[in-house]
C-alpha positions as CSV (number, residue, x, y, z in Angstrom):
1,M,25.7,-55.8,165.0
2,S,22.7,-55.7,162.7
3,K,22.2,-52.9,160.4
4,D,18.7,-52.3,161.8
5,Q,19.9,-51.8,165.4
6,P,21.2,-48.3,166.2
7,S,24.7,-47.8,167.3
8,P,25.3,-46.8,171.0
9,E,26.3,-43.3,169.8
10,S,23.0,-43.0,167.9
11,Q,21.1,-44.3,170.9
12,L,22.8,-41.7,173.1
13,D,21.9,-39.0,170.6
14,I,18.3,-40.1,170.6
15,E,18.1,-40.0,174.4
16,L,19.8,-36.6,174.4
17,D,17.2,-35.4,171.9
18,E,14.4,-36.6,174.0
19,D,15.8,-34.9,177.1
20,V,16.2,-31.7,175.1
21,V,12.6,-32.0,173.9
22,E,11.3,-32.6,177.4
23,Q,13.3,-29.7,178.8
24,A,12.1,-27.5,176.0
25,A,8.5,-28.5,176.7
26,E,9.0,-27.7,180.4
27,L,10.4,-24.3,179.5
28,D,7.5,-23.7,177.2
29,N,5.1,-24.7,180.0
30,E,6.9,-22.4,182.5
31,E,6.9,-19.6,180.0
32,A,3.2,-20.1,179.4
33,E,2.6,-20.0,183.1
34,V,4.6,-16.8,183.5
35,V,2.7,-15.2,180.6
36,E,-0.6,-16.2,182.2
37,E,0.5,-14.7,185.5
38,L,1.6,-11.5,183.8
39,E,-1.7,-11.3,181.9
40,A,-3.6,-11.9,185.1
41,A,-1.6,-9.2,186.9
42,E,-2.2,-6.8,184.1
43,A,-5.9,-7.6,184.2
44,E,-6.0,-7.0,188.0
45,L,-4.2,-3.7,187.5
46,S,-6.6,-2.7,184.8
47,V,-9.6,-3.5,187.0
48,E,-8.1,-1.5,189.9
49,E,-7.4,1.4,187.6
50,L,-10.9,1.3,186.2
51,Q,-12.3,1.2,189.7
52,K,-10.2,4.2,190.7
53,Q,-11.4,6.1,187.5
54,L,-15.0,5.1,188.2
55,A,-14.7,6.4,191.8
56,K,-13.3,9.7,190.6
57,A,-16.0,10.0,188.0
58,E,-18.7,9.3,190.6
59,N,-17.2,12.0,192.9
60,K,-17.1,14.5,190.1
61,A,-20.7,13.7,189.2
62,T,-21.7,14.2,192.8
63,E,-19.9,17.5,193.0
64,N,-21.5,18.7,189.7
65,W,-25.0,17.6,190.9
66,D,-24.5,19.5,194.2
67,K,-23.5,22.6,192.1
68,V,-26.6,22.1,190.0
69,L,-28.8,21.9,193.1
70,R,-27.2,25.0,194.6
71,I,-27.7,27.0,191.4
72,Q,-31.3,25.8,191.1
73,A,-31.9,26.9,194.7
74,E,-30.3,30.3,194.0
75,M,-32.4,30.7,190.9
76,D,-35.6,29.8,192.8
77,N,-34.7,32.4,195.5
78,L,-34.0,35.0,192.9
79,K,-37.3,34.3,191.2
80,R,-39.2,34.6,194.5
81,R,-37.4,37.8,195.4
82,T,-38.1,39.3,191.9
83,Q,-41.7,38.3,192.1
84,K,-42.0,39.7,195.6
85,D,-40.5,43.0,194.4
86,L,-42.9,43.1,191.4
87,D,-45.9,42.4,193.6
88,S,-44.7,45.1,196.1
89,A,-44.2,47.6,193.2
90,H,-47.7,46.9,191.9
91,K,-49.3,47.1,195.4
92,Y,-47.4,50.0,196.8
93,G,-46.2,52.0,193.7
94,L,-48.8,54.7,194.4
95,E,-47.7,55.2,198.0
96,K,-45.8,58.5,197.4
97,F,-48.5,59.8,195.1
98,A,-51.2,59.0,197.6
99,K,-49.3,60.8,200.4
100,E,-49.3,63.9,198.3
101,L,-53.0,63.7,197.7
102,L,-53.7,63.3,201.4
103,G,-52.8,67.0,202.0
104,V,-55.3,68.0,199.3
105,I,-58.2,66.0,200.8
106,D,-57.3,67.3,204.3
107,S,-57.6,70.9,203.1
108,L,-61.0,70.1,201.5
109,E,-62.3,68.5,204.7
110,L,-61.1,71.4,206.8
111,G,-62.8,73.8,204.4
112,I,-66.0,71.9,204.8
113,Q,-65.8,72.0,208.6
114,A,-65.1,75.8,208.5
115,A,-68.0,76.5,206.1
116,T,-70.8,77.1,208.7
117,S,-72.4,80.1,207.1
118,D,-75.8,80.0,205.5
119,V,-74.8,82.3,202.7
120,P,-75.8,80.7,199.4
121,E,-72.3,81.1,197.9
122,V,-70.7,79.4,201.0
123,V,-73.3,76.6,200.9
124,K,-72.6,76.0,197.2
125,L,-68.9,76.0,197.9
126,K,-69.4,73.5,200.7
127,E,-71.5,71.3,198.5
128,G,-68.8,71.4,195.8
129,S,-66.1,70.5,198.3
130,E,-68.1,67.6,199.7
131,L,-68.6,66.3,196.1
132,T,-64.9,66.6,195.5
133,V,-64.1,64.7,198.7
134,K,-66.5,61.9,197.6
135,Q,-64.7,61.7,194.3
136,F,-61.4,61.4,196.1
137,E,-62.8,58.7,198.3
138,A,-64.1,56.8,195.2
139,V,-60.7,57.0,193.6
140,F,-59.0,55.9,196.8
141,A,-61.3,52.9,197.1
142,K,-60.5,51.9,193.5
143,F,-56.8,51.8,194.4
144,N,-57.3,50.1,197.8
145,I,-56.5,53.3,199.8
146,E,-58.6,53.2,203.0
147,A,-59.2,55.9,205.6
148,I,-58.6,55.3,209.3
149,D,-61.2,57.2,211.3
150,P,-61.2,55.2,214.6
151,V,-63.6,57.2,216.9
152,G,-64.9,54.8,219.5
153,Q,-62.3,52.1,218.7
154,P,-59.5,50.8,220.9
155,F,-56.3,52.7,220.5
156,A,-54.0,50.7,218.1
157,P,-50.4,52.1,218.2
158,E,-49.6,50.5,214.8
159,F,-52.2,52.6,213.1
160,H,-52.9,55.5,215.6
161,Q,-50.7,58.3,216.9
162,A,-51.9,59.6,220.3
163,M,-51.7,63.4,220.5
164,T,-53.1,63.6,224.0
165,M,-55.1,61.7,226.6
166,V,-58.2,63.0,228.3
167,P,-60.3,61.7,231.2
168,S,-63.6,60.5,230.1
169,A,-66.6,59.1,232.0
170,D,-68.4,58.2,228.8
171,A,-65.7,56.2,227.0
172,E,-63.8,53.1,227.9
173,P,-60.2,53.8,228.9
174,N,-57.7,53.5,226.1
175,T,-60.3,54.2,223.4
176,V,-60.2,56.9,220.8
177,V,-62.6,59.8,221.6
178,N,-61.6,62.2,218.9
179,V,-59.6,62.3,215.6
180,F,-57.5,65.3,214.7
181,Q,-56.5,63.9,211.4
182,K,-57.6,60.7,209.6
183,G,-55.0,58.1,208.8
184,Y,-54.7,56.0,205.6
185,V,-53.5,52.6,204.6
186,L,-52.6,51.4,201.1
187,N,-53.3,47.6,200.6
188,G,-53.0,47.2,204.3
189,R,-49.7,49.1,204.6
190,L,-49.8,52.2,206.8
191,I,-49.0,55.4,204.8
192,R,-50.1,57.8,207.5
193,P,-51.3,57.2,211.1
194,A,-54.4,58.7,212.5
195,M,-53.8,61.5,215.0
196,V,-56.1,60.8,217.8
197,V,-57.2,61.7,221.3
198,V,-57.3,58.8,223.7
199,A,-59.6,58.4,226.7
200,Q,-58.2,57.6,230.1
201,A,-60.0,56.6,233.3
202,S,-61.4,59.5,235.1
203,A,-60.1,60.2,238.6
């Protein structure tokens, strides 16, 4: 046997070493494949988890947006109600005060109707009362208080209070033929109905 040729034992060792290397390489490849599979599985799990978290976040955002819209709607309603109350207070704040003044102007007008004497003192008193009534009417007009004196007009139950009905050949049925007491409205709102006599068809 030549010195350059390996012995059978050495040849066997070489073959065994090659087998071990191949097996080790195969194990390394298998291990790499397992690692890749694990990494892929982890990546899939991460994506699923992220998708779940994203869905939760979107649901939460939707809920919060709905809350914001409801709060905004409530604020708008509150603003409208407040503005309406303010407008009503501005328009009708004088209602109680105006009602108290109506009794005063009624008394003045009754005094004027009763002052039929030609005595100079009575005439002067009547003229003074008429001037006072005109001043009242000017103040009422300034604050949008309007009188209801519906003689000759159709009876309107929302503004008139019928005290009695009388047959009349001169007036259309259901029209006002006399006014016992004038009514008044403040900015279109009734503060006192007119007390009236209504015509009915004559027999």
